[in-house]
N, C-alpha and C positions, 0 to 999 in steps of 0.2 A: 504494500500500500504506500502510495506517495505521501510524503510529508507536506502538510499545508504550509505554504510560504507566508511569511510575515512581511510587513512593510520594510523592515530592516533588510530583508533579503533583496530588496530592489534599490537600495541606497546608491549603488554604482550607476544603474540605469537612470535614476532620477538626476544624478549629477551630469549626465551626458546631454541633457537638453541645453541648447545654446540660446534659448529664449528669443528666437528670431520672430516668432509670431506667424509664420507661414501656415500653421495649422488653422488659424482663424479663418482663412479664406475658404477652407474646405469643410469645416465642421457645421453640419446642419443644426446641432443643438445650440451652438454659438450664434449662428445666423438667425435663429428664431428669437433670441432674447438679448443678444449683444452684451452678455455678462462674462467677464474674464474667467470666472470659476467654472464655466461650462465648457471651455476649450481645453485641449491637452496641456498647453502651456500653463494655464491656471491651475489645473489639477496637479501638475508636477510641482508648482510652487506651493500649493496646499500640502501635498505629501511631504515636501522638504520641510516646511514649517512644522508639521506634525512630528517629524523625526527629531527636529531641534527643540521640541517642547514649546514652540511659540504659539501654537493654537491647540485647541482640544476638539474632540469629535462632537461638536454641538450640531444642532439641527441644520443650520446653514451649510456647514462643512459637509455633512452627510448628503444634503440635497445636491450641492454642487458635484460631489464625487459620484453621485448616482445618475447624473444626467449625461448619458453617453449611449449612442445607438449601436456601438461596436461596429461601425461601418468600415473602419480602417482608413478613412480618408486623411486622417492626420498623419 
């Protein structure tokens, strides 16, 4: 049985985002609401902030992180 990964397991991938914002042009969730937390760059920033202890998993955090169509456009 595979071990369930934690956010810490993705620390290296989180650090690889160059924060260019290209994902914004292709993200249907971002296109609908124009909120940075809905696009990949915003989710990466939120995940990084969570790892650093700068934010907690509050309602807004969970909402932003859950808004993804898994379309792969980013």
